[in-house]
VEXTORBA-128500 format. One record per atom (N, C-alpha, C): residue number from 0; atom name; z, x, y. Coordinates in pm, whole numbers, plus 50000, padded with zeros to 5 digits. Atoms other than C-alpha are relative to their C-alpha. Example, Ala and Ser with C-alpha at 12.3 -4.5 7.8 and 13.67 -1.06 7.14 Angstrom:
2
ATOM   pos   site      up    east   north
ATOM     0      N   50000   50089   49881
ATOM     0     CA   50780   51230   49550
ATOM     0      C   50000   50090   50120
ATOM     1      N   49994   49918   49881
ATOM     1     CA   50714   51367   49894
ATOM     1      C   50073   49923   50109
END
This chain:
114
ATOM   pos   site      up    east   north
ATOM     0      N   50075   50020   50120
ATOM     0     CA   38557   68267   06254
ATOM     0      C   49983   49853   49968
ATOM     1      N   50027   50136   50046
ATOM     1     CA   38438   67962   06072
ATOM     1      C   50108   49956   49902
ATOM     2      N   49912   50058   50101
ATOM     2     CA   38661   67731   05870
ATOM     2      C   49918   49905   49917
ATOM     3      N   50078   50083   50091
ATOM     3     CA   38507   67570   05565
ATOM     3      C   50080   49977   49872
ATOM     4      N   49934   50031   50129
ATOM     4     CA   38591   67445   05214
ATOM     4      C   50069   50123   49944
ATOM     5      N   49914   49901   50067
ATOM     5     CA   38864   67646   05041
ATOM     5      C   50068   50098   50095
ATOM     6      N   49927   49916   49905
ATOM     6     CA   38979   67817   05362
ATOM     6      C   50145   49952   50000
ATOM     7      N   49860   50041   49994
ATOM     7     CA   39354   67817   05403
ATOM     7      C   50072   50076   50109
ATOM     8      N   49919   49934   49899
ATOM     8     CA   39621   67904   05654
ATOM     8      C   50031   49910   50117
ATOM     9      N   49955   50076   49883
ATOM     9     CA   39765   67795   05986
ATOM     9      C   49886   49940   50080
ATOM    10      N   50110   50063   49926
ATOM    10     CA   39427   67743   06161
ATOM    10      C   49950   49873   49930
ATOM    11      N   50043   50119   50074
ATOM    11     CA   39331   67496   05885
ATOM    11      C   50100   49887   50023
ATOM    12      N   49897   50102   49980
ATOM    12     CA   39662   67314   05923
ATOM    12      C   49990   49939   50140
ATOM    13      N   50016   50052   49863
ATOM    13     CA   39609   67284   06301
ATOM    13      C   49881   49905   50007
ATOM    14      N   50117   50089   50003
ATOM    14     CA   39263   67135   06242
ATOM    14      C   50036   49870   49930
ATOM    15      N   49961   50120   50073
ATOM    15     CA   39409   66894   05988
ATOM    15      C   50090   49911   50085
ATOM    16      N   49911   50078   49915
ATOM    16     CA   39681   66786   06231
ATOM    16      C   49921   49924   50106
ATOM    17      N   50082   50065   49898
ATOM    17     CA   39422   66712   06499
ATOM    17      C   49916   49889   49937
ATOM    18      N   50080   50102   50068
ATOM    18     CA   39196   66527   06253
ATOM    18      C   50086   49879   49964
ATOM    19      N   49911   50110   50037
ATOM    19     CA   39493   66319   06135
ATOM    19      C   50036   49917   50122
ATOM    20      N   49963   50073   49878
ATOM    20     CA   39601   66227   06488
ATOM    20      C   49882   49919   50052
ATOM    21      N   50120   50069   49953
ATOM    21     CA   39242   66127   06569
ATOM    21      C   49946   49901   49896
ATOM    22      N   50035   50095   50107
ATOM    22     CA   39228   65914   06250
ATOM    22      C   49875   50038   49920
ATOM    23      N   50108   49952   50086
ATOM    23     CA   38973   66128   06068
ATOM    23      C   50052   50054   49868
ATOM    24      N   49939   49947   50122
ATOM    24     CA   39217   66241   05799
ATOM    24      C   50115   49909   49961
ATOM    25      N   49894   50088   50047
ATOM    25     CA   39440   66018   05589
ATOM    25      C   50115   50077   49936
ATOM    26      N   49897   49924   50070
ATOM    26     CA   39629   66284   05394
ATOM    26      C   50080   50085   50099
ATOM    27      N   49917   49913   49917
ATOM    27     CA   39905   66505   05531
ATOM    27      C   49940   50141   50006
ATOM    28      N   50049   49862   49990
ATOM    28     CA   39813   66853   05659
ATOM    28      C   50062   50090   49893
ATOM    29      N   49954   49915   50110
ATOM    29     CA   39837   67108   05377
ATOM    29      C   49970   50148   50019
ATOM    30      N   50048   49863   49976
ATOM    30     CA   39681   67427   05519
ATOM    30      C   49886   50042   49908
ATOM    31      N   50113   49972   50088
ATOM    31     CA   39407   67407   05254
ATOM    31      C   49883   49910   50040
ATOM    32      N   50121   50075   49963
ATOM    32     CA   39056   67301   05361
ATOM    32      C   49942   49942   49873
ATOM    33      N   50040   50066   50125
ATOM    33     CA   38995   67051   05081
ATOM    33      C   49893   49894   50028
ATOM    34      N   50104   50103   49985
ATOM    34     CA   38756   66760   05022
ATOM    34      C   50035   49897   50106
ATOM    35      N   49959   50095   49897
ATOM    35     CA   38961   66525   05241
ATOM    35      C   49974   50057   50139
ATOM    36      N   50022   49934   49871
ATOM    36     CA   38945   66774   05527
ATOM    36      C   49850   50006   50030
ATOM    37      N   50145   49995   49986
ATOM    37     CA   38573   66823   05471
ATOM    37      C   49944   49865   50045
ATOM    38      N   50046   50134   49966
ATOM    38     CA   38515   66446   05484
ATOM    38      C   50036   49962   50143
ATOM    39      N   49956   50028   49864
ATOM    39     CA   38718   66415   05803
ATOM    39      C   49919   50077   50103
ATOM    40      N   50080   49916   49910
ATOM    40     CA   38528   66700   05966
ATOM    40      C   49860   49941   50015
ATOM    41      N   50135   50057   49995
ATOM    41     CA   38191   66545   05874
ATOM    41      C   49999   49871   50083
ATOM    42      N   49994   50124   49923
ATOM    42     CA   38295   66203   06014
ATOM    42      C   50018   50030   50150
ATOM    43      N   49981   49961   49860
ATOM    43     CA   38420   66369   06335
ATOM    43      C   49868   50051   50058
ATOM    44      N   50126   49942   49951
ATOM    44     CA   38095   66565   06368
ATOM    44      C   49895   49890   50022
ATOM    45      N   50098   50108   49986
ATOM    45     CA   37881   66254   06310
ATOM    45      C   50026   49917   50125
ATOM    46      N   49965   50085   49888
ATOM    46     CA   38067   66052   06571
ATOM    46      C   49997   50073   50134
ATOM    47      N   50003   49921   49877
ATOM    47     CA   38049   66337   06824
ATOM    47      C   49869   50075   50018
ATOM    48      N   50134   49944   49986
ATOM    48     CA   37679   66420   06790
ATOM    48      C   49993   50150   49973
ATOM    49      N   50004   49861   50045
ATOM    49     CA   37742   66751   06614
ATOM    49      C   49932   50003   49864
ATOM    50      N   50061   49987   50132
ATOM    50     CA   37563   66884   06307
ATOM    50      C   50107   49972   49895
ATOM    51      N   49897   50038   50098
ATOM    51     CA   37753   66714   06020
ATOM    51      C   49998   50089   49875
ATOM    52      N   50003   49905   50112
ATOM    52     CA   37791   67023   05801
ATOM    52      C   50138   50021   49936
ATOM    53      N   49866   49985   50057
ATOM    53     CA   38167   66998   05738
ATOM    53      C   50065   50134   50026
ATOM    54      N   49948   49868   49968
ATOM    54     CA   38226   67342   05885
ATOM    54      C   50055   49997   50143
ATOM    55      N   49943   49989   49865
ATOM    55     CA   38456   67410   06182
ATOM    55      C   49951   50131   50061
ATOM    56      N   50051   49887   49923
ATOM    56     CA   38253   67641   06400
ATOM    56      C   50039   49982   50145
ATOM    57      N   49960   50005   49859
ATOM    57     CA   38279   67700   06775
ATOM    57      C   49979   49864   50067
ATOM    58      N   50027   50128   49935
ATOM    58     CA   38116   67370   06884
ATOM    58      C   50093   49891   49948
ATOM    59      N   49912   50101   50058
ATOM    59     CA   38315   67154   06642
ATOM    59      C   50144   50025   50042
ATOM    60      N   49863   49965   49960
ATOM    60     CA   38638   67340   06721
ATOM    60      C   50026   49957   50144
ATOM    61      N   49984   50035   49860
ATOM    61     CA   38587   67292   07095
ATOM    61      C   50006   49848   50019
ATOM    62      N   50002   50146   49988
ATOM    62     CA   38500   66922   07061
ATOM    62      C   50128   49939   49942
ATOM    63      N   49879   50051   50063
ATOM    63     CA   38797   66864   06830
ATOM    63      C   50121   50025   50090
ATOM    64      N   49888   49969   49910
ATOM    64     CA   39040   67037   07065
ATOM    64      C   49995   49911   50124
ATOM    65      N   50013   50086   49882
ATOM    65     CA   38903   66841   07363
ATOM    65      C   50042   49857   49967
ATOM    66      N   49966   50136   50040
ATOM    66     CA   38933   66509   07177
ATOM    66      C   50150   49987   49976
ATOM    67      N   49857   50002   50028
ATOM    67     CA   39284   66593   07061
ATOM    67      C   50082   50004   50129
ATOM    68      N   49926   49989   49875
ATOM    68     CA   39403   66697   07406
ATOM    68      C   49986   49873   50084
ATOM    69      N   50019   50126   49929
ATOM    69     CA   39252   66383   07560
ATOM    69      C   50088   49891   49941
ATOM    70      N   49915   50098   50068
ATOM    70     CA   39429   66170   07300
ATOM    70      C   50147   50024   50034
ATOM    71      N   49861   49967   49970
ATOM    71     CA   39757   66352   07364
ATOM    71      C   50034   49962   50145
ATOM    72      N   49978   50034   49860
ATOM    72     CA   39719   66306   07740
ATOM    72      C   50011   49849   50019
ATOM    73      N   49996   50145   49991
ATOM    73     CA   39645   65935   07703
ATOM    73      C   50129   49946   49939
ATOM    74      N   49877   50045   50066
ATOM    74     CA   39938   65893   07465
ATOM    74      C   50121   50028   50090
ATOM    75      N   49887   49964   49915
ATOM    75     CA   40173   66071   07706
ATOM    75      C   50007   49910   50124
ATOM    76      N   50001   50083   49880
ATOM    76     CA   40065   65854   07999
ATOM    76      C   50041   49856   49973
ATOM    77      N   49974   50141   50024
ATOM    77     CA   40097   65516   07832
ATOM    77      C   50084   49971   49879
ATOM    78      N   49926   50020   50123
ATOM    78     CA   40339   65560   07549
ATOM    78      C   50148   49979   50024
ATOM    79      N   49855   50006   50007
ATOM    79     CA   40694   65478   07466
ATOM    79      C   50039   50084   49881
ATOM    80      N   49963   49920   50117
ATOM    80     CA   40897   65677   07215
ATOM    80      C   49962   49935   49868
ATOM    81      N   50033   50068   50125
ATOM    81     CA   40823   65411   06955
ATOM    81      C   49851   50009   49966
ATOM    82      N   50143   50001   50027
ATOM    82     CA   40445   65436   06995
ATOM    82      C   49936   50137   50003
ATOM    83      N   50057   49866   49996
ATOM    83     CA   40397   65809   07039
ATOM    83      C   49983   50051   49857
ATOM    84      N   50027   49949   50134
ATOM    84     CA   40231   65953   06728
ATOM    84      C   50071   50131   49974
ATOM    85      N   49932   49878   50039
ATOM    85     CA   40387   66238   06539
ATOM    85      C   49936   50122   50064
ATOM    86      N   50069   49883   49950
ATOM    86     CA   40121   66479   06660
ATOM    86      C   49942   49980   50139
ATOM    87      N   50068   50032   49875
ATOM    87     CA   40008   66306   06980
ATOM    87      C   50036   50097   50112
ATOM    88      N   49961   49913   49890
ATOM    88     CA   40210   66527   07211
ATOM    88      C   50034   50141   49953
ATOM    89      N   49969   49868   50054
ATOM    89     CA   40253   66828   06985
ATOM    89      C   49875   50086   50004
ATOM    90      N   50117   49913   49989
ATOM    90     CA   39998   67079   07105
ATOM    90      C   50034   50144   49964
ATOM    91      N   49963   49864   50039
ATOM    91     CA   40186   67379   06971
ATOM    91      C   49899   50054   49900
ATOM    92      N   50094   49938   50093
ATOM    92     CA   39957   67618   06793
ATOM    92      C   49856   49993   50048
ATOM    93      N   50138   50008   49954
ATOM    93     CA   39644   67522   06987
ATOM    93      C   49956   50132   50063
ATOM    94      N   50034   49868   49946
ATOM    94     CA   39657   67853   07174
ATOM    94      C   49962   50094   49887
ATOM    95      N   50029   49913   50113
ATOM    95     CA   39669   68030   06840
ATOM    95      C   49865   49967   49939
ATOM    96      N   50128   50041   50057
ATOM    96     CA   39375   67827   06711
ATOM    96      C   49886   50047   50089
ATOM    97      N   50104   49958   49907
ATOM    97     CA   39170   67895   07024
ATOM    97      C   49987   50152   50001
ATOM    98      N   50003   49855   49998
ATOM    98     CA   39269   68262   07028
ATOM    98      C   49937   50054   49873
ATOM    99      N   50055   49955   50127
ATOM    99     CA   39186   68302   06658
ATOM    99      C   49850   49981   49995
ATOM   100      N   50144   50026   50001
ATOM   100     CA   38841   68156   06723
ATOM   100      C   49927   50083   50104
ATOM   101      N   50063   49920   49897
ATOM   101     CA   38781   68395   07010
ATOM   101      C   49970   49920   50125
ATOM   102      N   50026   50086   49886
ATOM   102     CA   38775   68107   07258
ATOM   102      C   50081   50045   50121
ATOM   103      N   49924   49968   49880
ATOM   103     CA   38870   68184   07616
ATOM   103      C   50091   49884   50042
ATOM   104      N   49923   50118   49967
ATOM   104     CA   39025   67833   07626
ATOM   104      C   50150   50029   50003
ATOM   105      N   49856   49973   50007
ATOM   105     CA   39366   67975   07535
ATOM   105      C   50052   50056   50132
ATOM   106      N   49955   49938   49876
ATOM   106     CA   39377   68159   07864
ATOM   106      C   49961   49919   50124
ATOM   107      N   50051   50066   49882
ATOM   107     CA   39186   67924   08096
ATOM   107      C   50024   49850   50004
ATOM   108      N   49983   50144   50005
ATOM   108     CA   39256   67565   07986
ATOM   108      C   50136   49962   50057
ATOM   109      N   49871   50036   49943
ATOM   109     CA   39526   67411   08207
ATOM   109      C   50084   49916   49905
ATOM   110      N   49926   50078   50098
ATOM   110     CA   39623   67193   07911
ATOM   110      C   50058   50088   49889
ATOM   111      N   49951   49912   50105
ATOM   111     CA   39696   67497   07697
ATOM   111      C   50152   50015   50008
ATOM   112      N   49856   49974   50006
ATOM   112     CA   40050   67554   07583
ATOM   112      C   50020   50148   50029
ATOM   113      N   49983   49857   49967
ATOM   113     CA   40177   67881   07736
ATOM   113      C   50053   50080   49883
END
């Protein structure tokens, strides 16, 4: 399903964690899709040539997961414990997010957490 303003729950928190790690969200993840989350989603969409509607649909979700996993991979390759971000290597819950969205990524992406 889609995630938009006023949505709440674990899928929202996972999106917020990814947005924060990618520097699109300044506030801490809360599980509530609020104005800060909306703004971060719109900025992410604009910078990734997606329709800037502030809604997490299949295209935005896929692009966000890809960007997050790339960031985590880069952080893991060139990081020290002091420079690794809080969420950079924490991909827990991405399977749940992909599965909840109906994405086959949870079963086919080699970067997925088992």
